[in-house]
C-alpha positions as CSV (number, residue, x, y, z in Angstrom):
1,M,-21.5,91.6,50.0
2,K,-20.7,88.3,51.8
3,R,-23.8,87.0,53.5
4,F,-24.0,84.3,56.3
5,L,-27.5,82.9,57.3
6,I,-28.3,80.8,60.3
7,F,-31.5,78.7,60.6
8,A,-32.9,78.1,64.1
9,N,-36.1,76.8,65.6
10,Y,-36.0,79.0,68.8
11,L,-34.9,82.6,68.7
12,P,-33.6,83.0,72.2
13,H,-31.1,80.2,71.6
14,V,-29.5,82.1,68.7
15,L,-28.0,84.6,71.1
16,N,-27.4,82.2,73.9
17,F,-25.8,79.4,72.0
18,R,-24.6,81.0,68.7
19,G,-24.2,84.6,69.7
20,K,-20.4,84.6,70.0
21,L,-20.1,82.6,66.8
22,L,-22.2,85.1,64.8
23,A,-20.3,88.0,66.4
24,S,-17.0,86.5,65.2
25,I,-18.4,85.9,61.7
26,A,-19.7,89.5,61.5
27,Q,-16.2,90.8,62.5
28,L,-14.9,89.1,59.4
29,G,-17.2,91.3,57.3
30,Y,-20.2,89.1,56.7
31,E,-23.8,90.4,56.7
32,I,-25.6,88.2,59.2
33,H,-29.1,86.9,58.6
34,V,-31.2,84.9,61.2
35,V,-34.2,82.8,60.2
36,A,-36.5,81.6,63.1
37,P,-40.2,81.2,63.9
38,A,-42.4,83.1,66.3
39,L,-40.5,86.3,66.4
40,E,-43.4,88.1,68.0
41,D,-43.1,85.9,71.1
42,Y,-39.5,87.0,71.7
43,A,-39.5,90.7,71.1
44,T,-36.5,91.4,73.3
45,D,-34.3,88.9,71.6
46,H,-35.5,90.1,68.2
47,K,-34.6,93.7,69.1
48,T,-31.2,92.7,70.4
49,L,-30.3,90.9,67.2
50,K,-31.5,93.8,65.1
51,D,-29.5,96.3,67.3
52,L,-26.4,94.2,66.5
53,G,-27.0,94.9,62.9
54,Y,-28.3,91.5,62.0
55,H,-31.2,90.9,59.6
56,V,-34.0,88.7,61.2
57,H,-36.5,86.8,59.2
58,Q,-39.8,85.2,60.3
59,I,-40.6,81.7,59.2
60,T,-43.6,79.5,60.0
61,M,-42.3,76.3,61.6
62,Q,-43.9,73.7,63.8
63,P,-41.2,73.0,66.4
64,V,-42.2,69.3,67.1
65,G,-44.3,66.7,65.3
66,T,-44.7,65.9,61.7
67,N,-47.5,67.6,59.7
68,P,-46.6,67.1,56.0
69,I,-48.6,70.1,54.9
70,K,-47.0,72.5,57.5
71,D,-43.5,71.0,56.8
72,I,-43.8,71.6,53.1
73,K,-44.8,75.2,53.8
74,T,-41.7,75.5,55.9
75,L,-39.6,74.2,53.1
76,L,-41.2,76.5,50.5
77,A,-40.9,79.5,52.9
78,S,-37.2,78.7,53.5
79,Y,-36.6,78.5,49.8
80,Q,-38.3,81.9,49.2
81,I,-36.2,83.6,51.9
82,L,-32.9,82.1,50.6
83,N,-33.8,82.9,47.0
84,K,-34.3,86.6,48.0
85,I,-31.3,87.0,50.3
86,K,-28.9,84.8,48.3
87,P,-26.4,84.1,51.1
88,Q,-23.1,82.3,50.2
89,Y,-23.1,80.4,53.5
90,V,-25.9,78.7,55.5
91,L,-25.7,77.0,58.9
92,A,-28.7,75.0,60.3
93,Y,-29.1,73.3,63.6
94,T,-31.9,71.3,65.4
95,I,-34.1,68.9,63.4
96,K,-36.4,71.0,61.3
97,P,-34.0,73.8,60.4
98,V,-31.4,71.1,59.4
99,V,-33.9,69.2,57.3
100,Y,-35.9,71.9,55.6
101,G,-33.3,74.7,55.8
102,T,-30.6,72.6,54.2
103,L,-32.9,71.2,51.5
104,A,-34.1,74.7,50.7
105,A,-30.5,76.0,50.6
106,W,-29.7,73.2,48.1
107,L,-32.7,74.1,46.0
108,A,-31.8,77.8,46.1
109,K,-28.2,76.9,45.0
110,V,-26.5,78.3,48.1
111,P,-22.9,77.4,47.5
112,Y,-21.9,76.4,51.1
113,R,-24.4,74.5,53.3
114,F,-23.4,73.5,56.8
115,V,-25.2,71.4,59.4
116,L,-24.6,71.3,63.2
117,I,-25.8,68.3,65.0
118,S,-26.1,69.8,68.5
119,G,-28.0,66.8,70.0
120,L,-30.2,63.9,69.0
121,G,-33.2,63.9,71.3
122,Y,-35.9,61.3,71.6
123,T,-35.9,60.4,67.9
124,F,-32.7,58.5,68.5
125,Q,-33.4,57.0,72.0
126,Q,-32.7,53.3,72.4
127,V,-31.6,52.9,68.8
128,E,-28.0,52.1,69.7
129,E,-29.1,49.6,72.4
130,T,-31.8,47.7,70.5
131,N,-30.9,48.3,66.8
132,K,-34.6,48.8,66.3
133,R,-36.3,51.9,65.0
134,S,-40.0,52.8,65.1
135,V,-41.8,54.0,61.9
136,F,-41.5,57.6,63.2
137,Q,-37.8,57.2,63.9
138,R,-37.2,55.8,60.4
139,L,-39.1,58.8,58.9
140,V,-37.0,61.3,60.8
141,H,-33.8,59.5,60.1
142,A,-34.7,59.4,56.4
143,L,-35.3,63.1,56.4
144,Y,-31.9,63.7,58.1
145,Q,-30.3,61.5,55.5
146,Q,-31.7,63.5,52.6
147,A,-30.7,66.8,54.1
148,L,-27.2,65.8,55.1
149,A,-26.6,64.4,51.6
150,K,-27.1,68.0,50.3
151,S,-24.8,69.6,52.9
152,S,-21.2,70.7,52.3
153,K,-20.0,69.6,55.8
154,V,-21.6,68.3,59.0
155,F,-20.4,69.3,62.5
156,F,-20.9,67.0,65.4
157,Q,-20.4,67.8,69.1
158,N,-19.2,64.3,70.0
159,K,-17.8,61.3,68.3
160,D,-20.6,59.0,69.5
161,D,-23.2,61.0,67.5
162,L,-20.9,60.9,64.4
163,N,-20.4,57.1,64.7
164,L,-24.2,56.5,65.2
165,F,-25.0,58.6,62.1
166,K,-22.5,56.6,60.1
167,K,-23.8,53.3,61.5
168,L,-27.3,54.2,60.5
169,N,-26.1,55.5,57.1
170,I,-27.7,58.9,57.9
171,V,-24.5,60.7,56.9
172,Q,-22.7,59.3,53.8
173,S,-19.0,58.7,53.7
174,T,-18.7,61.3,50.9
175,I,-19.9,64.1,53.1
176,P,-17.1,65.8,55.2
177,T,-17.7,65.6,58.9
178,V,-16.0,67.4,61.9
179,V,-16.2,67.0,65.6
180,V,-16.1,70.2,67.7
181,N,-16.0,70.6,71.5
182,G,-19.7,71.5,72.0
183,S,-20.8,75.1,71.7
184,G,-18.0,76.2,74.0
185,V,-18.3,78.5,77.1
186,D,-17.4,82.1,77.6
187,L,-14.7,81.8,80.3
188,Q,-15.0,85.5,81.2
189,D,-18.8,85.4,81.6
190,F,-18.6,82.2,83.7
191,E,-15.7,83.0,86.1
192,V,-14.8,80.9,89.1
193,L,-16.9,81.9,92.2
194,P,-16.4,80.7,95.8
195,L,-18.2,77.6,96.8
196,P,-21.3,78.0,99.1
197,R,-20.6,77.6,102.8
198,D,-22.6,77.1,105.9
199,E,-22.4,79.1,109.2
200,C,-19.4,77.0,110.3
201,N,-17.6,77.9,107.0
202,R,-17.9,74.4,105.7
203,V,-18.7,73.8,102.0
204,K,-22.4,73.1,101.7
205,P,-23.5,69.7,100.1
206,S,-25.4,71.6,97.5
207,F,-26.3,69.8,94.2
208,L,-27.7,71.4,91.0
209,L,-29.4,70.2,87.8
210,I,-30.2,72.6,85.0
211,A,-32.3,71.1,82.1
212,R,-35.5,71.0,80.3
213,L,-37.7,68.9,82.6
214,L,-37.6,65.7,80.5
215,K,-37.3,62.1,81.6
216,D,-34.3,61.6,79.3
217,K,-32.4,64.4,81.1
218,G,-32.3,62.1,84.2
219,V,-34.6,64.3,86.2
220,L,-36.4,61.3,87.8
221,E,-33.1,59.8,88.8
222,Y,-31.9,63.1,90.3
223,I,-35.0,63.4,92.4
224,E,-34.8,59.8,93.6
225,A,-31.1,60.2,94.5
226,S,-32.0,63.4,96.5
227,K,-34.5,61.4,98.5
228,Q,-31.9,58.8,99.4
229,I,-29.3,61.4,100.4
230,K,-31.8,63.4,102.5
231,K,-32.5,60.3,104.7
232,D,-29.0,60.6,106.1
233,H,-28.1,64.2,105.4
234,C,-31.0,66.5,105.9
235,N,-28.8,69.5,105.4
236,A,-28.0,68.5,101.7
237,E,-29.5,70.8,99.1
238,F,-30.9,69.8,95.7
239,H,-31.5,72.6,93.3
240,L,-33.4,72.3,90.0
241,V,-33.5,74.8,87.2
242,G,-35.7,74.2,84.1
243,W,-39.1,74.2,82.6
244,I,-41.7,71.9,81.2
245,D,-42.4,72.0,77.5
246,D,-44.5,70.0,75.0
247,N,-41.8,67.3,74.4
248,P,-43.2,63.8,74.6
249,A,-40.6,63.0,77.3
250,A,-41.6,65.9,79.5
251,I,-42.5,65.2,83.2
252,E,-46.0,66.1,84.4
253,Q,-46.6,69.5,86.2
254,A,-48.3,67.6,89.0
255,Q,-45.2,65.6,89.6
256,L,-43.0,68.8,89.8
257,D,-45.5,70.4,92.2
258,Q,-45.3,67.3,94.4
259,W,-41.5,67.4,94.5
260,I,-41.6,71.1,95.5
261,A,-44.3,70.5,98.2
262,N,-42.3,67.5,99.7
263,G,-39.1,69.6,99.9
264,D,-37.3,67.2,97.6
265,I,-35.9,70.1,95.6
266,T,-35.4,73.9,95.6
267,Y,-37.0,74.8,92.3
268,W,-35.7,78.0,90.5
269,G,-37.9,77.8,87.4
270,K,-36.6,78.8,84.1
271,L,-33.6,81.3,84.3
272,S,-32.3,83.6,81.7
273,D,-29.0,83.7,83.7
274,V,-28.0,80.5,85.4
275,R,-25.0,81.8,87.2
276,P,-26.7,82.5,90.5
277,A,-27.9,78.9,90.6
278,I,-24.4,77.6,89.8
279,A,-22.9,79.9,92.5
280,A,-25.3,78.4,95.0
281,S,-24.2,74.9,94.3
282,S,-21.0,72.9,95.0
283,V,-21.6,70.0,92.5
284,Y,-23.3,70.1,89.2
285,V,-25.3,66.9,88.3
286,L,-26.6,65.9,84.8
287,P,-27.8,62.3,84.7
288,S,-28.8,62.6,81.1
289,Y,-29.3,59.7,78.8
290,R,-27.6,61.4,75.9
291,E,-26.4,64.9,74.9
292,G,-24.7,66.8,72.1
293,T,-22.4,68.4,74.6
294,S,-24.3,70.0,77.5
295,R,-23.8,73.7,77.6
296,S,-24.8,73.8,81.3
297,V,-22.1,71.3,82.2
298,L,-19.5,73.5,80.5
299,E,-20.8,76.6,82.3
300,A,-20.6,74.8,85.7
301,M,-17.1,73.6,84.9
302,S,-16.0,77.1,84.0
303,M,-17.3,78.4,87.3
304,G,-15.2,75.8,89.2
305,R,-17.8,73.1,90.0
306,A,-17.2,69.4,90.2
307,I,-19.4,67.4,87.8
308,I,-21.5,64.2,88.2
309,T,-22.8,63.0,84.8
310,T,-23.5,59.8,82.9
311,D,-21.2,57.6,80.9
312,A,-23.2,58.5,77.9
313,P,-22.6,60.2,74.5
314,G,-22.1,64.0,74.9
315,C,-21.7,63.6,78.7
316,R,-18.7,61.4,79.2
317,E,-16.4,63.8,77.2
318,T,-16.7,66.4,80.0
319,V,-15.5,64.3,82.9
320,V,-12.3,62.5,83.7
321,S,-13.8,60.3,86.4
322,G,-12.0,60.8,89.7
323,K,-10.4,64.0,88.5
324,N,-13.1,66.6,88.0
325,G,-16.1,64.5,89.0
326,Y,-17.7,61.1,88.5
327,L,-19.3,59.2,85.6
328,V,-22.2,56.9,86.5
329,P,-24.3,54.6,84.3
330,V,-27.5,55.8,82.7
331,Q,-30.6,55.4,84.8
332,A,-28.5,54.1,87.7
333,I,-29.9,55.7,90.9
334,N,-27.7,53.8,93.3
335,E,-24.5,54.7,91.5
336,L,-25.7,58.3,91.2
337,T,-26.4,58.4,95.0
338,H,-23.0,56.9,95.7
339,A,-21.2,59.6,93.7
340,M,-23.0,62.3,95.6
341,R,-22.1,60.7,98.9
342,Q,-18.4,60.8,97.9
343,F,-18.5,64.6,98.1
344,I,-20.4,64.6,101.4
345,D,-18.0,62.1,102.9
346,H,-14.9,63.7,101.4
347,P,-15.5,67.5,101.4
348,N,-12.0,68.3,100.2
349,L,-13.2,67.0,96.7
350,Y,-15.5,70.0,96.2
351,E,-12.7,72.4,95.6
352,Q,-10.1,69.9,94.3
353,M,-12.4,68.6,91.5
354,G,-13.9,72.1,90.9
355,L,-10.5,73.5,90.1
356,A,-9.8,70.5,87.7
357,S,-13.1,71.3,86.0
358,R,-12.1,74.9,85.4
359,N,-8.7,73.8,83.9
360,I,-10.5,71.4,81.5
361,A,-12.9,74.2,80.5
362,V,-10.0,76.5,79.7
363,D,-8.1,73.9,77.8
364,R,-10.8,72.3,75.7
365,Y,-14.1,74.4,75.8
366,D,-13.1,78.0,75.5
367,V,-15.8,79.4,73.2
368,N,-13.2,81.4,71.2
369,K,-11.3,78.2,70.4
370,V,-14.5,76.3,69.4
371,N,-15.7,79.1,67.2
372,S,-12.3,79.6,65.5
373,H,-12.4,75.9,64.7
374,M,-15.8,76.1,63.2
375,I,-15.0,79.3,61.2
376,A,-11.9,77.7,59.8
377,E,-13.8,74.5,58.9
378,M,-16.5,76.6,57.1
379,G,-13.8,78.5,55.2
380,L,-15.0,81.8,56.4
381,D,-11.6,83.2,57.3
């Protein structure tokens, strides 16, 4: 029996981000195994995966931070699971699954070991600009280097991440690498919906950001831009979807509460289905400092929304500036505000650029095309 195993650090993301990929692999006759921590916290997702016929395995994993004893236990537990299942193919994504899942797969003599670099996060912040790395960054990068050296192939979601890994010698020239167009988007699930309109049938100046509430997602810049716009356009709406977690770059709860109390934003909280929020917006905004390729941007594009994002890795790929939206510099509040004003001053751009976004999504980011590319590169077909 052919077996395919995926390592993840957060069970809900398996269905949300890799569900279509796993379904396609299962259709090719592979037995699917999922390894993730804290299964008891996500009973619904666990049941859904089991109902699909997948085998789900619990593993102890500390999502963030470096505790050598706990991380060694994660490595040993991964090895034991792999040695028992004996899959022919393993795919790992996010830091700890990549490091310990891939090393364990090598120790367990899994023939084909694949890594997906879906985003770099705070461990790579400012490295490109300063060429300096903290002790912690050097440790994480060294762990990446060891794991990737034991991989069969490494998938990246943008060329900038690939080039940075090569520059830092994290991925060696002998290891095959492939760039794919993000995680893709289901064009049928995210269909074009009408733009929100006011009582006079004019398109609403309604902006939206969906993200974990981290400083490096550009949340602070988004809020400051909203304050500037509201001085002149009190009818402008600024929506925020997301949640606060234990990431070092997370904003404070008190700060979020203040934004809500001041009316700076309409806060939706964490959504399992973001389509209602996208439908209520006319422009999607992601002022992120760096991404793999943002899934939320692709979803907004697929639903026919113009995009404002940063000229940063994993962001710039999604926008042809002036065609389906605008690119602005990272941490540039004035430029971000100016881009928002372009839509308010030229309301014909909402629909014009939104249609262009949909066309780009169809051409480049169809999840079926992205998954077919990955499956072919992994040799599963």
